[in-house]
C-alpha positions as CSV (number, residue, x, y, z in Angstrom):
1,M,-17.6,4.3,18.1
2,L,-18.1,6.0,14.7
3,Y,-21.8,7.0,14.0
4,K,-24.0,9.5,12.1
5,D,-25.8,12.0,14.3
6,P,-29.3,13.0,13.3
7,S,-28.2,15.7,10.8
8,G,-26.3,13.0,8.9
9,R,-22.7,14.2,9.9
10,K,-20.1,11.6,11.0
11,G,-19.1,11.7,14.7
12,C,-17.2,9.8,17.2
13,G,-18.3,9.0,20.8
14,F,-18.3,6.2,23.4
15,M,-21.3,3.9,23.7
16,D,-21.9,5.0,27.3
17,G,-22.4,8.7,26.0
18,S,-19.2,9.9,27.8
19,P,-17.3,12.7,26.0
20,V,-14.3,12.0,23.7
21,L,-10.9,13.4,24.4
22,T,-9.7,15.0,21.4
23,P,-6.0,16.2,20.7
24,T,-6.0,20.1,20.4
25,R,-2.2,20.7,19.9
26,I,1.2,19.4,20.2
27,E,3.8,21.1,22.5
28,R,7.5,20.8,22.4
29,T,9.0,20.1,26.0
30,P,12.5,19.3,27.3
31,E,11.5,15.8,27.5
32,G,10.2,15.6,24.0
33,R,6.6,16.3,22.6
34,R,3.5,16.4,24.6
35,I,0.0,16.0,23.0
36,R,-2.7,18.3,24.8
37,F,-6.2,16.8,24.9
38,A,-9.5,18.6,25.3
39,E,-12.7,16.9,26.8
40,G,-15.4,18.0,24.6
41,K,-18.7,17.2,22.9
42,R,-18.9,14.4,20.4
43,E,-16.4,15.6,17.9
44,L,-16.3,15.1,14.3
45,R,-13.6,12.6,13.3
46,Q,-12.0,11.1,10.4
47,I,-13.0,7.5,9.7
48,G,-9.9,5.4,10.5
49,D,-8.7,7.4,13.5
50,I,-8.2,5.1,16.4
51,F,-7.9,6.2,20.1
52,C,-7.5,3.5,22.6
53,A,-7.8,3.7,26.4
54,N,-4.6,1.9,27.3
55,S,-1.6,0.5,25.7
56,E,-2.9,-3.1,26.1
57,T,-6.0,-2.3,24.2
58,A,-3.9,-0.4,21.5
59,G,-1.6,-3.6,21.2
60,L,-4.7,-5.9,20.6
61,V,-6.2,-3.3,17.9
62,R,-2.7,-3.1,16.1
63,E,-2.5,-6.9,16.1
64,A,-6.0,-7.3,14.6
65,I,-5.2,-4.6,11.9
66,N,-2.0,-6.3,11.0
67,E,-3.9,-9.7,10.8
68,K,-6.4,-8.1,8.5
69,L,-3.8,-6.6,6.2
70,E,-2.0,-9.9,5.9
71,R,-5.2,-11.6,4.9
72,D,-6.0,-8.8,2.3
73,R,-2.4,-9.1,1.0
74,A,-2.7,-12.8,0.5
75,A,-6.1,-12.4,-1.2
76,A,-4.8,-9.6,-3.5
77,N,-2.0,-11.7,-5.1
78,A,0.7,-9.5,-3.6
79,F,4.3,-10.0,-4.8
80,K,7.7,-8.5,-4.0
81,V,10.3,-7.9,-6.7
82,V,13.3,-10.1,-5.9
83,S,15.6,-9.5,-9.0
84,A,15.6,-7.6,-12.1
85,A,17.9,-7.8,-15.2
86,V,18.1,-6.2,-18.7
87,S,19.0,-8.5,-21.7
88,S,19.3,-7.9,-25.5
89,R,18.8,-10.1,-28.3
90,L,19.1,-9.1,-32.0
91,R,17.3,-5.7,-32.1
92,Y,15.2,-6.4,-29.0
93,C,15.8,-5.3,-25.4
94,F,14.0,-6.9,-22.6
95,I,13.7,-6.5,-18.8
96,H,13.1,-9.7,-16.9
97,V,11.6,-9.2,-13.3
98,T,11.6,-12.0,-10.9
99,V,8.7,-11.7,-8.3
100,A,8.0,-13.7,-5.2
101,S,4.4,-14.2,-3.9
102,V,4.2,-12.6,-0.5
103,A,1.7,-15.4,0.7
104,T,3.7,-18.5,-0.7
105,G,7.0,-17.3,-1.5
106,A,6.8,-18.9,-5.1
107,T,8.7,-17.0,-7.8
108,E,7.8,-16.1,-11.4
109,T,9.7,-14.2,-13.9
110,L,7.9,-11.5,-15.9
111,S,9.5,-10.2,-19.2
112,F,8.7,-6.9,-20.8
113,T,9.8,-5.8,-24.2
114,L,11.4,-2.3,-24.1
115,E,12.8,-2.1,-27.6
116,A,11.8,-3.9,-30.7
117,P,12.0,-3.3,-34.5
118,G,8.3,-3.1,-34.8
119,Y,6.6,0.0,-33.3
120,D,3.5,-1.9,-32.0
121,V,5.5,-4.4,-30.2
122,Q,7.8,-1.8,-28.5
123,R,4.7,0.4,-27.6
124,D,2.8,-2.4,-26.0
125,G,5.8,-3.7,-24.1
126,Q,6.7,-0.2,-22.9
127,A,3.1,0.6,-21.8
128,E,2.9,-2.8,-19.9
129,F,6.1,-2.1,-18.2
130,G,5.0,1.4,-17.3
131,R,1.9,0.0,-15.6
132,F,4.0,-2.4,-13.7
133,V,6.4,0.5,-12.6
134,D,3.5,2.6,-11.7
135,A,2.0,-0.2,-9.4
136,L,5.5,-0.4,-7.7
137,G,4.9,3.3,-6.8
138,L,7.6,4.6,-9.2
139,T,7.2,7.4,-11.8
140,E,10.4,6.7,-13.7
141,I,13.4,4.4,-13.5
142,D,17.0,4.6,-14.5
143,D,18.3,1.5,-13.0
144,S,16.6,-1.9,-12.9
145,D,17.9,-2.4,-9.2
146,L,15.4,0.2,-8.1
147,L,12.6,-2.4,-8.6
148,V,14.1,-4.8,-6.2
149,G,12.2,-5.0,-2.8
150,R,9.1,-3.3,-3.9
151,T,5.7,-4.7,-3.5
152,A,2.5,-4.6,-5.7
153,T,-0.5,-6.8,-6.5
154,F,-2.0,-8.2,-9.7
155,E,-5.5,-9.4,-11.0
156,G,-5.8,-11.9,-13.8
157,A,-3.2,-13.9,-15.5
158,G,-1.0,-14.0,-18.6
159,E,-1.5,-11.1,-21.0
160,S,-4.6,-9.9,-19.2
161,R,-2.8,-9.4,-15.9
162,I,-3.5,-6.0,-14.4
163,F,-0.9,-4.6,-11.9
164,R,-2.0,-2.5,-8.9
165,R,-0.4,-0.8,-6.0
166,W,-0.2,-2.6,-2.6
167,P,0.2,-0.2,0.3
168,A,2.2,-2.9,2.3
């Protein structure tokens, strides 16, 4: 149970008041690694740390967390890049990215203008593609195949679409 003690600090303890076992160090042994625990007073913990009494409880907690992440993913318009291709027409260069909804599997093709005779069109297209690439967790891209398999989310629709990272 996470709680705030009287001084306002976050803490961790069991509802029955028994002490929390806290990991103190990791040791290497011939069989692998061993975690040493210490029984102490209610220790300060990070929110998000989960310690379960046994593997059955841990399995139930993991299942519940995975179900919540799936619901969050569906609600967040999560998508996965399934293909990407570059094309040229006249003095324009485009990248066409096909994405599939994680929730439904429905596909959609997004097109970004990478090169254009007009500076404003090129700048806007490159900026939008940059936001898309950033949402996929990349800082730069040399090959369109690097996009395939990555996930992200979006808000809005059409030209007002905003891409966001999805920590799937």
